[in-house]
C-alpha positions as CSV (number, residue, x, y, z in Angstrom):
1,M,-38.9,-16.6,118.4
2,E,-36.6,-17.3,116.0
3,T,-36.0,-14.5,113.2
4,T,-34.9,-16.3,109.8
5,I,-33.1,-13.8,107.3
6,S,-33.4,-16.3,104.6
7,S,-36.3,-14.2,103.4
8,P,-35.6,-12.1,100.8
9,G,-37.4,-9.2,102.2
10,T,-35.8,-8.9,105.3
11,V,-32.5,-9.0,103.4
12,V,-33.4,-5.9,101.4
13,I,-34.8,-4.2,104.4
14,I,-31.6,-4.8,106.2
15,I,-29.6,-3.8,102.9
16,Q,-31.4,-0.3,103.1
17,T,-31.3,0.4,106.6
18,L,-27.7,-0.6,106.4
19,T,-27.0,2.0,102.9
20,F,-28.9,4.7,104.8
21,I,-26.9,4.6,108.1
22,L,-24.0,4.6,105.9
23,Y,-25.4,7.9,103.9
24,I,-26.0,9.3,107.2
25,A,-22.5,8.5,108.1
26,I,-20.7,10.0,105.2
27,L,-22.6,13.1,105.4
28,I,-22.2,13.8,108.7
29,G,-18.3,12.7,108.0
30,G,-17.9,15.0,104.8
31,I,-19.7,18.1,107.1
32,Y,-17.2,17.9,110.0
33,L,-14.3,17.9,107.6
34,V,-15.3,20.9,105.6
35,R,-15.6,22.2,109.2
36,S,-12.1,21.4,110.3
37,I,-10.9,22.2,106.8
38,K,-11.8,25.9,107.1
39,S,-10.7,26.1,110.9
40,I,-7.3,24.7,110.1
41,K,-7.1,27.3,106.8
42,K,-8.1,30.2,109.5
43,R,-5.3,29.3,111.9
44,L,-3.2,28.9,108.9
45,D,-4.0,32.5,107.9
46,V,-3.7,34.0,111.4
47,L,0.1,32.3,111.8
48,E,0.9,34.0,108.1
49,K,0.0,37.4,109.3
50,E,1.8,37.0,112.7
51,K,4.6,36.6,110.8
């Protein structure tokens, strides 16, 4: 069996799949970024209170 990526249908499916994966990756990355920023802010607040 040989797979050909010459047909436009499979190209569209591949692009949609890649876009979907990229979207999920950005979404998860954004959530982690927000969580890490919040935890860093909490740590800074604790440090400020200790002074």
